[in-house]
PDB file of N, CA, C and O in Angstrom, chain B, residues numbered from 101:
ATOM      1  N   MET B 101     -22.999 -13.761   3.857  1.00  0.00           N
ATOM      2  CA  MET B 101     -24.345 -13.960   3.424  1.00  0.00           C
ATOM      3  C   MET B 101     -24.089 -15.484   3.068  1.00  0.00           C
ATOM      4  O   MET B 101     -23.089 -16.042   2.616  1.00  0.00           O
ATOM      5  N   PRO B 102     -25.833 -16.150   3.571  1.00  0.00           N
ATOM      6  CA  PRO B 102     -26.020 -17.616   3.741  1.00  0.00           C
ATOM      7  C   PRO B 102     -24.913 -18.826   2.402  1.00  0.00           C
ATOM      8  O   PRO B 102     -24.880 -18.430   1.237  1.00  0.00           O
ATOM      9  N   TYR B 103     -24.151 -20.148   2.758  1.00  0.00           N
ATOM     10  CA  TYR B 103     -23.707 -20.606   1.809  1.00  0.00           C
ATOM     11  C   TYR B 103     -25.279 -21.323   1.934  1.00  0.00           C
ATOM     12  O   TYR B 103     -25.987 -21.874   2.777  1.00  0.00           O
ATOM     13  N   THR B 104     -25.316 -20.768  -0.044  1.00  0.00           N
ATOM     14  CA  THR B 104     -25.808 -22.103  -0.428  1.00  0.00           C
ATOM     15  C   THR B 104     -25.331 -23.812  -1.850  1.00  0.00           C
ATOM     16  O   THR B 104     -25.883 -24.776  -2.380  1.00  0.00           O
ATOM     17  N   ASP B 105     -23.984 -23.114  -1.780  1.00  0.00           N
ATOM     18  CA  ASP B 105     -23.590 -23.209  -2.923  1.00  0.00           C
ATOM     19  C   ASP B 105     -21.394 -23.082  -3.471  1.00  0.00           C
ATOM     20  O   ASP B 105     -21.023 -21.908  -3.472  1.00  0.00           O
ATOM     21  N   VAL B 106     -20.866 -23.558  -3.644  1.00  0.00           N
ATOM     22  CA  VAL B 106     -19.437 -23.192  -3.927  1.00  0.00           C
ATOM     23  C   VAL B 106     -19.703 -22.254  -5.019  1.00  0.00           C
ATOM     24  O   VAL B 106     -18.732 -21.498  -5.069  1.00  0.00           O
ATOM     25  N   GLN B 107     -20.329 -22.029  -5.675  1.00  0.00           N
ATOM     26  CA  GLN B 107     -19.814 -21.613  -6.462  1.00  0.00           C
ATOM     27  C   GLN B 107     -20.892 -20.033  -6.794  1.00  0.00           C
ATOM     28  O   GLN B 107     -20.991 -19.334  -7.803  1.00  0.00           O
ATOM     29  N   ALA B 108     -21.458 -19.961  -5.633  1.00  0.00           N
ATOM     30  CA  ALA B 108     -22.191 -18.677  -4.757  1.00  0.00           C
ATOM     31  C   ALA B 108     -21.069 -17.994  -3.955  1.00  0.00           C
ATOM     32  O   ALA B 108     -20.914 -16.794  -4.184  1.00  0.00           O
ATOM     33  N   VAL B 109     -20.620 -18.318  -3.451  1.00  0.00           N
ATOM     34  CA  VAL B 109     -19.330 -17.941  -2.485  1.00  0.00           C
ATOM     35  C   VAL B 109     -18.033 -17.614  -4.026  1.00  0.00           C
ATOM     36  O   VAL B 109     -17.357 -16.604  -3.834  1.00  0.00           O
ATOM     37  N   ILE B 110     -17.879 -17.992  -4.701  1.00  0.00           N
ATOM     38  CA  ILE B 110     -16.840 -17.809  -5.540  1.00  0.00           C
ATOM     39  C   ILE B 110     -17.473 -16.057  -6.074  1.00  0.00           C
ATOM     40  O   ILE B 110     -17.073 -14.901  -5.934  1.00  0.00           O
ATOM     41  N   ASP B 111     -18.544 -16.679  -6.664  1.00  0.00           N
ATOM     42  CA  ASP B 111     -19.192 -14.742  -7.103  1.00  0.00           C
ATOM     43  C   ASP B 111     -19.103 -13.829  -6.215  1.00  0.00           C
ATOM     44  O   ASP B 111     -18.936 -12.656  -6.548  1.00  0.00           O
ATOM     45  N   ALA B 112     -19.230 -14.330  -4.529  1.00  0.00           N
ATOM     46  CA  ALA B 112     -18.703 -13.332  -3.585  1.00  0.00           C
ATOM     47  C   ALA B 112     -18.120 -12.737  -3.602  1.00  0.00           C
ATOM     48  O   ALA B 112     -18.099 -11.506  -3.604  1.00  0.00           O
ATOM     49  N   VAL B 113     -17.234 -13.755  -3.626  1.00  0.00           N
ATOM     50  CA  VAL B 113     -15.113 -12.599  -3.800  1.00  0.00           C
ATOM     51  C   VAL B 113     -15.193 -11.803  -5.575  1.00  0.00           C
ATOM     52  O   VAL B 113     -15.376 -10.604  -5.781  1.00  0.00           O
ATOM     53  N   TYR B 114     -15.056 -12.549  -6.317  1.00  0.00           N
ATOM     54  CA  TYR B 114     -14.520 -11.976  -7.574  1.00  0.00           C
ATOM     55  C   TYR B 114     -15.969 -10.578  -7.496  1.00  0.00           C
ATOM     56  O   TYR B 114     -15.783  -9.898  -8.505  1.00  0.00           O
ATOM     57  N   GLN B 115     -17.211  -9.999  -6.707  1.00  0.00           N
ATOM     58  CA  GLN B 115     -18.197  -9.318  -6.713  1.00  0.00           C
ATOM     59  C   GLN B 115     -16.731  -7.974  -6.124  1.00  0.00           C
ATOM     60  O   GLN B 115     -16.550  -6.829  -6.537  1.00  0.00           O
ATOM     61  N   THR B 116     -16.127  -8.585  -5.302  1.00  0.00           N
ATOM     62  CA  THR B 116     -15.635  -7.189  -4.261  1.00  0.00           C
ATOM     63  C   THR B 116     -14.374  -6.870  -4.741  1.00  0.00           C
ATOM     64  O   THR B 116     -13.553  -6.435  -3.934  1.00  0.00           O
ATOM     65  N   GLY B 117     -14.040  -7.018  -6.011  1.00  0.00           N
ATOM     66  CA  GLY B 117     -12.853  -6.293  -7.217  1.00  0.00           C
ATOM     67  C   GLY B 117     -11.473  -6.970  -6.089  1.00  0.00           C
ATOM     68  O   GLY B 117     -10.559  -6.429  -6.711  1.00  0.00           O
ATOM     69  N   ILE B 118     -11.024  -7.433  -5.386  1.00  0.00           N
ATOM     70  CA  ILE B 118     -10.502  -7.868  -5.134  1.00  0.00           C
ATOM     71  C   ILE B 118      -8.371  -8.249  -6.222  1.00  0.00           C
ATOM     72  O   ILE B 118      -7.176  -7.956  -6.176  1.00  0.00           O
ATOM     73  N   HIS B 119      -9.255  -8.936  -6.861  1.00  0.00           N
ATOM     74  CA  HIS B 119      -8.328  -9.360  -8.275  1.00  0.00           C
ATOM     75  C   HIS B 119      -8.023  -8.513  -9.204  1.00  0.00           C
ATOM     76  O   HIS B 119      -7.102  -8.762  -9.982  1.00  0.00           O
ATOM     77  N   SER B 120      -8.546  -7.685  -9.260  1.00  0.00           N
ATOM     78  CA  SER B 120      -8.418  -6.635 -10.349  1.00  0.00           C
ATOM     79  C   SER B 120      -8.118  -4.904  -9.628  1.00  0.00           C
ATOM     80  O   SER B 120      -8.761  -3.966  -9.159  1.00  0.00           O
ATOM     81  N   SER B 121      -6.222  -5.429 -10.040  1.00  0.00           N
ATOM     82  CA  SER B 121      -5.010  -4.597  -8.832  1.00  0.00           C
ATOM     83  C   SER B 121      -4.413  -3.905 -10.595  1.00  0.00           C
ATOM     84  O   SER B 121      -4.423  -4.506 -11.670  1.00  0.00           O
ATOM     85  N   GLU B 122      -3.844  -2.155 -10.229  1.00  0.00           N
ATOM     86  CA  GLU B 122      -2.868  -2.310 -11.579  1.00  0.00           C
ATOM     87  C   GLU B 122      -1.965  -2.237 -11.350  1.00  0.00           C
ATOM     88  O   GLU B 122      -1.313  -1.495 -12.086  1.00  0.00           O
ATOM     89  N   PHE B 123      -1.127  -2.997 -10.053  1.00  0.00           N
ATOM     90  CA  PHE B 123       0.176  -3.153  -9.991  1.00  0.00           C
ATOM     91  C   PHE B 123       0.444  -4.371 -10.514  1.00  0.00           C
ATOM     92  O   PHE B 123      -0.280  -5.275 -10.097  1.00  0.00           O
ATOM     93  N   PRO B 124       1.190  -4.630 -11.224  1.00  0.00           N
ATOM     94  CA  PRO B 124       1.509  -5.838 -11.723  1.00  0.00           C
ATOM     95  C   PRO B 124       2.296  -6.832 -10.974  1.00  0.00           C
ATOM     96  O   PRO B 124       2.018  -8.011 -11.192  1.00  0.00           O
ATOM     97  N   GLN B 125       3.243  -6.562 -10.117  1.00  0.00           N
ATOM     98  CA  GLN B 125       3.337  -7.284  -9.061  1.00  0.00           C
ATOM     99  C   GLN B 125       2.853  -7.871  -7.725  1.00  0.00           C
ATOM    100  O   GLN B 125       3.418  -8.600  -6.910  1.00  0.00           O
ATOM    101  N   THR B 126       1.338  -7.189  -7.769  1.00  0.00           N
ATOM    102  CA  THR B 126       0.380  -7.759  -6.588  1.00  0.00           C
ATOM    103  C   THR B 126       0.440  -9.047  -6.878  1.00  0.00           C
ATOM    104  O   THR B 126       0.513  -9.656  -7.946  1.00  0.00           O
ATOM    105  N   GLU B 127       0.379  -9.524  -5.241  1.00  0.00           N
ATOM    106  CA  GLU B 127       0.300 -10.913  -4.518  1.00  0.00           C
ATOM    107  C   GLU B 127      -0.684 -10.876  -3.566  1.00  0.00           C
ATOM    108  O   GLU B 127      -0.746 -10.212  -2.531  1.00  0.00           O
ATOM    109  N   PHE B 128      -1.763 -11.998  -4.238  1.00  0.00           N
ATOM    110  CA  PHE B 128      -2.613 -12.843  -3.036  1.00  0.00           C
ATOM    111  C   PHE B 128      -2.401 -14.190  -2.479  1.00  0.00           C
ATOM    112  O   PHE B 128      -1.862 -15.256  -2.774  1.00  0.00           O
ATOM    113  N   ALA B 129      -3.269 -13.484  -1.269  1.00  0.00           N
ATOM    114  CA  ALA B 129      -3.443 -15.234  -0.319  1.00  0.00           C
ATOM    115  C   ALA B 129      -4.719 -15.169  -0.075  1.00  0.00           C
ATOM    116  O   ALA B 129      -5.230 -14.050  -0.109  1.00  0.00           O
ATOM    117  N   LEU B 130      -5.620 -16.423   0.254  1.00  0.00           N
ATOM    118  CA  LEU B 130      -6.156 -17.062   0.371  1.00  0.00           C
ATOM    119  C   LEU B 130      -6.654 -17.920   1.299  1.00  0.00           C
ATOM    120  O   LEU B 130      -6.418 -19.105   1.067  1.00  0.00           O
ATOM    121  N   ALA B 131      -7.461 -17.598   2.576  1.00  0.00           N
ATOM    122  CA  ALA B 131      -7.908 -18.937   3.171  1.00  0.00           C
ATOM    123  C   ALA B 131      -9.091 -19.111   3.966  1.00  0.00           C
ATOM    124  O   ALA B 131      -9.726 -18.531   4.847  1.00  0.00           O
ATOM    125  N   VAL B 132      -9.113 -20.105   3.314  1.00  0.00           N
ATOM    126  CA  VAL B 132     -10.879 -20.678   3.737  1.00  0.00           C
ATOM    127  C   VAL B 132     -11.161 -21.088   4.861  1.00  0.00           C
ATOM    128  O   VAL B 132     -10.046 -21.423   5.262  1.00  0.00           O
ATOM    129  N   TYR B 133     -12.294 -21.443   6.173  1.00  0.00           N
ATOM    130  CA  TYR B 133     -12.516 -22.177   6.642  1.00  0.00           C
ATOM    131  C   TYR B 133     -13.670 -23.055   6.806  1.00  0.00           C
ATOM    132  O   TYR B 133     -14.535 -22.444   6.178  1.00  0.00           O
ATOM    133  N   ILE B 134     -14.161 -24.009   7.220  1.00  0.00           N
ATOM    134  CA  ILE B 134     -15.528 -24.181   7.310  1.00  0.00           C
ATOM    135  C   ILE B 134     -15.447 -24.542   8.175  1.00  0.00           C
ATOM    136  O   ILE B 134     -14.390 -25.114   8.439  1.00  0.00           O
ATOM    137  N   HIS B 135     -16.768 -24.436   9.463  1.00  0.00           N
ATOM    138  CA  HIS B 135     -16.722 -25.145  10.111  1.00  0.00           C
ATOM    139  C   HIS B 135     -18.359 -25.614  10.366  1.00  0.00           C
ATOM    140  O   HIS B 135     -19.319 -24.860  10.528  1.00  0.00           O
ATOM    141  N   PRO B 136     -18.349 -27.072  10.348  1.00  0.00           N
ATOM    142  CA  PRO B 136     -20.009 -27.843  10.090  1.00  0.00           C
ATOM    143  C   PRO B 136     -20.970 -27.882  11.397  1.00  0.00           C
ATOM    144  O   PRO B 136     -20.737 -27.912  12.605  1.00  0.00           O
ATOM    145  N   TYR B 137     -21.830 -27.872  10.831  1.00  0.00           N
ATOM    146  CA  TYR B 137     -22.961 -27.617  12.900  1.00  0.00           C
ATOM    147  C   TYR B 137     -24.329 -29.146  11.488  1.00  0.00           C
ATOM    148  O   TYR B 137     -24.787 -29.468  10.392  1.00  0.00           O
ATOM    149  N   PRO B 138     -24.167 -29.369  12.989  1.00  0.00           N
ATOM    150  CA  PRO B 138     -25.817 -29.729  12.536  1.00  0.00           C
ATOM    151  C   PRO B 138     -27.236 -29.410  11.667  1.00  0.00           C
ATOM    152  O   PRO B 138     -27.845 -28.359  11.472  1.00  0.00           O
ATOM    153  N   ASN B 139     -27.459 -30.687  11.270  1.00  0.00           N
ATOM    154  CA  ASN B 139     -28.200 -30.188   9.888  1.00  0.00           C
ATOM    155  C   ASN B 139     -28.327 -29.632   8.671  1.00  0.00           C
ATOM    156  O   ASN B 139     -29.021 -29.171   7.764  1.00  0.00           O
ATOM    157  N   ASN B 140     -26.940 -30.018   9.289  1.00  0.00           N
ATOM    158  CA  ASN B 140     -26.455 -29.254   7.152  1.00  0.00           C
ATOM    159  C   ASN B 140     -25.897 -28.222   7.125  1.00  0.00           C
ATOM    160  O   ASN B 140     -25.231 -28.033   6.106  1.00  0.00           O
ATOM    161  N   ILE B 141     -25.898 -27.330   7.970  1.00  0.00           N
ATOM    162  CA  ILE B 141     -25.352 -25.474   7.897  1.00  0.00           C
ATOM    163  C   ILE B 141     -24.128 -25.556   8.261  1.00  0.00           C
ATOM    164  O   ILE B 141     -23.503 -25.842   9.282  1.00  0.00           O
ATOM    165  N   LEU B 142     -23.924 -25.249   7.221  1.00  0.00           N
ATOM    166  CA  LEU B 142     -21.992 -25.036   7.623  1.00  0.00           C
ATOM    167  C   LEU B 142     -21.906 -23.803   7.854  1.00  0.00           C
ATOM    168  O   LEU B 142     -22.938 -23.153   7.691  1.00  0.00           O
ATOM    169  N   SER B 143     -20.833 -23.183   8.241  1.00  0.00           N
ATOM    170  CA  SER B 143     -19.976 -21.610   8.321  1.00  0.00           C
ATOM    171  C   SER B 143     -19.447 -21.334   7.641  1.00  0.00           C
ATOM    172  O   SER B 143     -18.324 -21.703   7.984  1.00  0.00           O
ATOM    173  N   VAL B 144     -19.342 -20.685   6.395  1.00  0.00           N
ATOM    174  CA  VAL B 144     -17.932 -20.446   5.908  1.00  0.00           C
ATOM    175  C   VAL B 144     -16.948 -18.926   6.188  1.00  0.00           C
ATOM    176  O   VAL B 144     -17.679 -17.938   6.256  1.00  0.00           O
ATOM    177  N   TRP B 145     -15.832 -18.696   6.311  1.00  0.00           N
ATOM    178  CA  TRP B 145     -15.198 -18.254   5.996  1.00  0.00           C
ATOM    179  C   TRP B 145     -13.863 -17.632   5.499  1.00  0.00           C
ATOM    180  O   TRP B 145     -12.781 -17.515   6.074  1.00  0.00           O
ATOM    181  N   VAL B 146     -14.242 -17.294   4.338  1.00  0.00           N
ATOM    182  CA  VAL B 146     -13.448 -16.772   3.687  1.00  0.00           C
ATOM    183  C   VAL B 146     -11.949 -15.426   3.809  1.00  0.00           C
ATOM    184  O   VAL B 146     -12.204 -14.284   4.193  1.00  0.00           O
ATOM    185  N   TYR B 147     -10.697 -15.788   3.472  1.00  0.00           N
ATOM    186  CA  TYR B 147      -9.879 -14.602   3.760  1.00  0.00           C
ATOM    187  C   TYR B 147      -9.093 -14.308   2.746  1.00  0.00           C
ATOM    188  O   TYR B 147      -8.124 -14.959   2.355  1.00  0.00           O
ATOM    189  N   LEU B 148      -9.600 -13.125   2.236  1.00  0.00           N
ATOM    190  CA  LEU B 148      -8.543 -12.453   1.469  1.00  0.00           C
ATOM    191  C   LEU B 148      -7.974 -11.483   1.569  1.00  0.00           C
ATOM    192  O   LEU B 148      -8.501 -10.417   1.884  1.00  0.00           O
ATOM    193  N   ALA B 149      -6.329 -11.707   1.228  1.00  0.00           N
ATOM    194  CA  ALA B 149      -6.173 -10.231   1.429  1.00  0.00           C
ATOM    195  C   ALA B 149      -5.364  -9.678  -0.244  1.00  0.00           C
ATOM    196  O   ALA B 149      -5.328 -10.660  -0.986  1.00  0.00           O
ATOM    197  N   SER B 150      -4.758  -8.408  -0.931  1.00  0.00           N
ATOM    198  CA  SER B 150      -4.470  -8.449  -1.538  1.00  0.00           C
ATOM    199  C   SER B 150      -2.765  -7.242  -1.343  1.00  0.00           C
ATOM    200  O   SER B 150      -2.739  -6.018  -1.219  1.00  0.00           O
ATOM    201  N   LEU B 151      -1.803  -8.047  -1.382  1.00  0.00           N
ATOM    202  CA  LEU B 151      -0.165  -7.318  -1.407  1.00  0.00           C
ATOM    203  C   LEU B 151       0.069  -6.138  -2.761  1.00  0.00           C
ATOM    204  O   LEU B 151       0.025  -6.473  -3.944  1.00  0.00           O
ATOM    205  N   ALA B 152       0.223  -5.268  -2.461  1.00  0.00           N
ATOM    206  CA  ALA B 152       0.888  -4.770  -3.831  1.00  0.00           C
ATOM    207  C   ALA B 152       2.226  -3.492  -2.897  1.00  0.00           C
ATOM    208  O   ALA B 152       2.016  -2.710  -1.969  1.00  0.00           O
ATOM    209  N   ARG B 153       3.388  -3.757  -3.591  1.00  0.00           N
ATOM    210  CA  ARG B 153       4.416  -3.394  -3.207  1.00  0.00           C
ATOM    211  C   ARG B 153       4.497  -1.889  -3.635  1.00  0.00           C
ATOM    212  O   ARG B 153       4.943  -1.824  -4.780  1.00  0.00           O
ATOM    213  N   HIS B 154       4.151  -0.362  -2.979  1.00  0.00           N
ATOM    214  CA  HIS B 154       5.019   0.502  -3.767  1.00  0.00           C
ATOM    215  C   HIS B 154       5.906   1.117  -3.575  1.00  0.00           C
ATOM    216  O   HIS B 154       6.441   1.199  -2.469  1.00  0.00           O
ATOM    217  N   GLN B 155       6.431   1.926  -4.991  1.00  0.00           N
ATOM    218  CA  GLN B 155       7.711   2.866  -4.774  1.00  0.00           C
ATOM    219  C   GLN B 155       7.527   4.422  -5.155  1.00  0.00           C
ATOM    220  O   GLN B 155       8.465   5.207  -5.016  1.00  0.00           O
TER     221      GLN B 155
END
C-alpha cells in the first residue's frame, strides 16, 4: 500500500484482524521500519506477529 499518513497504516493493520484472537494468553509483537527516499517518499514496513500457546 502507498504511504499517505499514519492513520492509513493503522487502519491497514486493524484490517488484518490479527488483534481478534480467541485465546486469552495471546502475545503480540510489532516492529516498524521506515526508509526515506528523495522527494518525500517513504517506504514503511510493518511486521506483526501473534503468538498463541495451544494445549
